[in-house]
N, C-alpha and C positions, 0 to 999 in steps of 0.2 A: 309343304304342309297344306292339308285341305282347308279351303277358305272357311268353311263352317267351324272347323276345329280351331282355326286361328281366332275366330270370333269368340269362342269360349275362353281362350287364353287371355284375350283382351279383357273380357268381362270379369274373369276370375282373378287376374293379377295386376293389370294396369289400373284397375279400379282402386287398388289399395295405395297406389301412388297419387292418383288424381281422382278423388272420390266423386267429383262432379262431371267427369268426362262422359261423353255420349258417343256412340257410333252413329255418325250422320248418314252415311250412304256407302254403297259399294262403288269403287272407282277403278278405272284402268290405270295401271301404274307400271310404266315402261322402264323407269330408271333402275339401275342395278344398285339400289340402296334399300335399307329396311324402312327408313322413315325420311320424310322430307317436309319442310315447313312451307305452308302456303302463304300468300300475301295477306290473307284475312286472319292469320293466326291459328288456323286449323292445321292438322297434320294428316298426311297420307302415309299409311303404314301397311306393310305386308309381311307375311310370315316366311316367305321364300325370296331370297335376294334376286333370284332369276325368274320369279313369277311375274305374271302380267296383270294380276288382280289383287286388289287390297281394299282397305276401308279408309274413309275419311273420318277422323275423330275430332271432337271439339269439346270445349268446356266453357265456363262462364266468362273467363278472360283468356286472352291469346296465349298460346304456347310460345316458348322462347327457344333459342338455339340449344341451351343446355338440356332442355327436355328432349330434343331431337337426339342428342348424343346418348342420353340415358336410355331412352326407349329403344334406340338402335342397338345399343350394347346388350340390353335385356333380351330382345327378340333373337339376336345372334346366338346368345347362350341357349335359349330355349330350342332354337332350331338344331343346335349341336346335340342337345340332350335327346331330342325326339328322333334323331338319326340313328341312335343306338338301338339295335334289335332286341326283342324279347324282354323288355323292361316292364314290370308291372305298373299299373296306373298309380298305385300308392307311392312307389319308388320315384316315378317320374314327377309326381307332385312335390315330393320332398326335395328333389334336385332342382326343381324350378324355383322353390322358395330360396334355396341357396344361391341360385343364379342371380337373383336380385341383389344379393350382397356383392357378388363379383361385378355386376353391371355398374353399381354405384362406385366401386373401387376403380374400375376402368375409366369412368367418367372423371374421377378426381385426378388420376395419374396413370399414364401408360408405363411409367418407369417402375413404380412400386405397387402395381395392381395386386400381386400375390401377397405382399406384406400388409397392405391395407385390409384385404379380405381376411387374412389371418388374424389381425388385431380385432376386427369386428367380431369374428367368430369367438375369439378368446374372451373378449369382454362380455359377450352375450352369455357365455358359460360362467364367467366371474360374477355376473349379476345374480346368480342362483346361490352364491356363497355368502357367508357372513363371517365377520371377525369379531370375536368376543361378544357375540349377540347383536352386532350392528351390521346393517347393510353396508356394502363397500362402495366408495366413490373412487374413481381412478382416472388418470389422464395419460395419454400416450401421444407423442409427436413423431411423425415419420418424415425423415429428411431425405429427399431424393439425391442431395448433392454430397452426402458423406458416405464413406465406406470404412467400416471399422477395421483397424489393424489387429493382428494376433487373435483372430476369431477362434473361439472354442464353443463347444455345444452348450455348455451351461450358461452362456450369456445369449443364446438364442431366445427370443422373447417368450415363446410358448414354454420353454423349459424354465426360464426365469420366473414366470408368473405362477408356476406350480408351487413355488416355495411359500409356506405360510407367512413368512415375514414380508413378502412382496405386497401383501394387501394393505400395509400401512405406509408405504413409501411415497405415495402421491395422493392428491385429493381432487385433481381435475379442474381446479380453479386457480391455484397458485403454483402448484408443483406438478411436474410431468416426468415420465421416463422417455428419453429420446432414443429412437432406433434408426438404423440406417435403412437404405432402400431394400436390403435383403432380409431385414427383420432382426438384426443383431443389436443388442443393447449398446448404446454409445455412451450415454451419460445421464445424469440427473439435472433437470432444468428447474430453476427457481425463478418465478416471474415477479419482478419488482414493480411493474407498472400498476397504475390505479385503474379501478373500474371506469368505464367510459360512458358518458351520457349520450354519445352519438353512434357507438359501434352497432353493427347490424347483427346482434345476438342478444339473448336474454342478459339482463344487467349483471346478474351474479356470475356470468360466464364470459365476460368481455375481456378479461386480462390477456387471455391467450391470443387474441386476434392480432396483436402487435407482432407476435412470433410467427404467425402463419404467412404464406405468400404463395408464389407460383410453385415453389419447390418443397413446401412444408405443409403437411396435413396434420391436423390435431383431432384426436378422437377421445371423447369423454364418456365415461360411465357415471351417471348420477346415482345418488343413494336411493332414488325411486326406481332404479333399474332401467332408466332411459339412456339411449345412446345419442350423443350429439357429435356431428362431424363439421369441422371448420376447414375452409380453404380460401385462399385469396382474401384474407381479412374479413371474412363473414361466415355466419352459420349457413351451411349448405344443405345438410340433411339432418333429420332426427328420426329415431325409431322410438315411438311412444305407443303404448298400448298394443304392441306387437305389429305396428304398421309404420312403414317408412314414409316420411313426408319430405318432399323437396321444397325449398324456399326460393321465392323470386322477389327478394326484398325491394329492389329498385323499381321493378315493374308495378308492384302493389303500391308503393309510395306514390309513384307517378299517377296511378289510377285514382287514388284517394285525392291527390292534388287536383287532378282534372275535374273530378266529379263534385268536389267541394266548392269550386268557383272561388277559391281563395288564392291570392297571389303568392303567399308565403309558403315555399316549399319546406322550410324548417318546421312549420306547423304540421304539415302532413306527415313528415318524418317522425315528429314527437308523438303524434297520435298512433302511428303504426307501431313504433317501438314500445309504447305503453301497452298496446294490445298484446304484443309478444310477451312482455314481462308478466302481465296478469295471467296469460296462458300458462306460464311456467310456475306460477304460485298456486294455480288451481282453485282460486277463490271465486272466479267468475266476475263478470261486470259488464257494463254497457258504457261506451263512449259515443256521444252524439254531438256533432257540430253543425250548427244551423246556418242555412242560407240567409243572406242579409235581409231579405224581405219576408222572412217567415218566423222571426223571433216571437212576435205577439201571438201568432197561431200556436206555436209550440208551448208558450207559457200557459195556455189554456189547459194543458195536460199536467201542469206542475203545481204542487201545493206551495204557497208562499213560505211556509216554514222550512222548505228545502232550499230556498234561494239564499245565496251567500254573497250577493253582489248588490250594492246600493242602487245602481242604475235600474236593474231588473226588478228590484223590490218595488221601486216607484211605478214602473210600467205594470207590474202584476197588480198592484193596489188599484190602479185606474181600471184595469180590466174587471176586478172584483166589484168595483162601484157600478160599472155599466151593466154587469150581469146580476146585480142585486144579491150578491153573495152575503149570507147572513154574518160571516166573520168580518166583513168590512167595517162594521160599526166599531168594533173593538180596537181597530188599528188605524182608523182613518186620520187621526191627528198625531200619530207617532212618527218620530224620526227613525231612520234605519238603526241608529245606535240604540235608541230606546227599545226598538223591536228585538234586537239581538240580546238585550239584557234580560228579556223574559225567560223564566226558568225553562219553559218548554222548548226554547230555541237554543239550547246549549250547543247542539251540534253545529248549527249554522254560525254561531258566535265563534266557536273554536276554529272552524274551518276558515272563516273570514280572516282570523288572525294569522293562521298558518300560510294562507295564500298571499295575504298582505298586498293585494292589488296587482300582483304579477300575472302575466299572461301564462296560459297553460304551458307553452313551450319554453318558458323562462324558469319554470320550477325545476328543482332537482328531480332527476329521472326517478329515483327511488320514491320520492314523495308522490309523483304522478301515479306510479303503480299502486301505491297504498290508497290514494284517493279513489281511484277507479275500482279498487277491490272492496270498497264500502258497499254494502247492500243497496241496490238502487242504481240509478243512472247518473253519470257525470256528463253534464251538458255545457257546451262551450259555444260561444257565439263566433261569428265570421271573422272577428278581429283577434280571436284567441283568448278573450276574457272568459272566465269561468262563471257561468250563470248559476249552476246548482251542482251539488255533490250529494250522492246517496238519495237522489230524488225518486220517489215512488210515482211512477207514470200512470196517469189515467188512460187506460187502454181504449183505443178506438174500436167502435162497434164492428164486429165481424172479424177481428184479428184472430189468427190461428197460431198454434204452437204453444209451448210452455210460456209461463209468465215473462221470463226474460226475453224470449224470442218475440213475443207479442208486443212488448214494450219497445224493442228495437225496430220492429216493423212500423209501429205507430210513429216513432220519432223520425223514421226515414221519409215521412211525408214532408218534413221541414228541413231536410238536409241529408247528410250521410250519418248512419249509425252503425256501430260495430258491436256485435254481441260476442262476448267471450264466455263460453259455458264453463261450468265447474269441471268438466272432463277435458278441458283445454282446447276444444274446437273454437275456431274464430270464423265468424261470418260477417261480411260487410253488406249492408242494405242500402239501397237508394231507389228512387222511382224510375220506372221504365217509361217508354214513350206513351203508354196508356195511363200514366199516373198510378200504376200499381207497384207495390213494393216488391223488389226483386233482389236476389242475391247477386252481388257484383264481384265478390271474391270469397274463396273458402280456403282456410289453412287448417290442416290437421283435423279433418272431420272424422270423429270416432263413432258416429252414430250408426 
C-alpha cells in the first residue's frame, strides 16, 4: 500500500476509533507486523506487513495492547480488500467500513470471529425495525465453549431473528439469546444478578457482566439503536452515533487517580463510572474534584446558593465578607440550617438531605448519576465530600467553547474536571505544565 494512501486510510477510518489521534511522523518500520506499541505509548503502524516505512501515531493518553490488536486486525483487513483488482472507490469504502466490524470481532475472539461479526451486522439491521411502534432492544451472548447438538437451519441466528416474534424475546439487560461459536441458537438466558455499583459498564447494563468472560461475548442493541459489546466482565466497545468507540476503563481510572492527587482509587473509579452513566443518559453534566490547596480559589466561581455542605458554606461566607459581596449582609449571622430553610435554597436543602453527609463514592451509583445530571456542575473536594451540585460556574475570562466546556476548563484550574456533553462525549480536563487547561482523555467524541 502506498504510504500516502495509507495516511488517508488512517485519517479517514482510525480517526473514528480514536478521535484525538494524530500522525506524529514518518518512521522506518522493519518488523513484520502492522502495528507495534512504543515505550512512550505511541504506536508505529504501516499498511504493508512487509513494508519498511510507516507512521508513528499518538493521542492524548497512551495506547494500550488492546489498541495494537484492534488496529493490526483492521489494517490487515484493509490490506486484503485493497489487494482485490478492479474495485470501485465507493465499493472499497463500503468494504472498509465492514472491515472494522470484523476487526473488532477478531479482537474479541479468534474462535467465534465470524459469529460475532454476523451478530453485529444482524443487530445493526435490527435497529432499523420496530415492533408494534416501539424501537427494539435486544441481547445476544456468544459462547465459544458450546456446540449445539441437532443443528437445523431454522435455529441459525440470522434465520431465527427474521421471525417477527423474535423481537420480543430479549431486552439486552436481563434476558439474552445464547448462540454457540458457529452462530446456532443454544438457549434463552435469564439473568438474576443485581445491577452493580462497581462494574465497568453503564449502570443499567451491568447485569450481563457476571455472565461474560474469556469465552463469552455479549452484544446488546439498545432502544436508542446503540450497540454495546462486553467481554472479560467489562464494556469493551460501543457503536453510538454511527461510530465505534473502544473503552480503556482501567487506564482512564488510573489517569484520573494520578492526576487528582487523591490516594483513594475507589474515588477515581466512582467519578469515572458516573461519567459513563451520565453519558448513556444523554443529560450532560460536569464532575469536578478539587486539589487540596485549591478549594477556596474554586469557591470564588460558585454561588453560595449552590453549596450543600456546611463546611464550605462557612468558607464561602468568609470569602464573601472579604470581597465585600453585597449578599453577605443577609446571611452573615445565619447558621447553615437556617440558610437551607430559606425558600430560595430549596435545591440545596433537598440535596443536603439526600447526600446526608456521605462522600461521593459512598452514594448509590444511580444517585451519583442523577446528581451529576442536574444542570450545572457537581463539585467534590479532595476527600470525596460533595461541595455543590448543579452549580452555575462563573466562567474564567478568556474561556472558549460552549458553556459546559468553558465551565469545565475553568474548574480544571483547581483540580480535574470531566465534561459530559448531551451528545454523550466525555472529556477530562486538567492543567498542563504551562498551567493551561488541556484535554487529558476523550471518550466517544461525536463532534
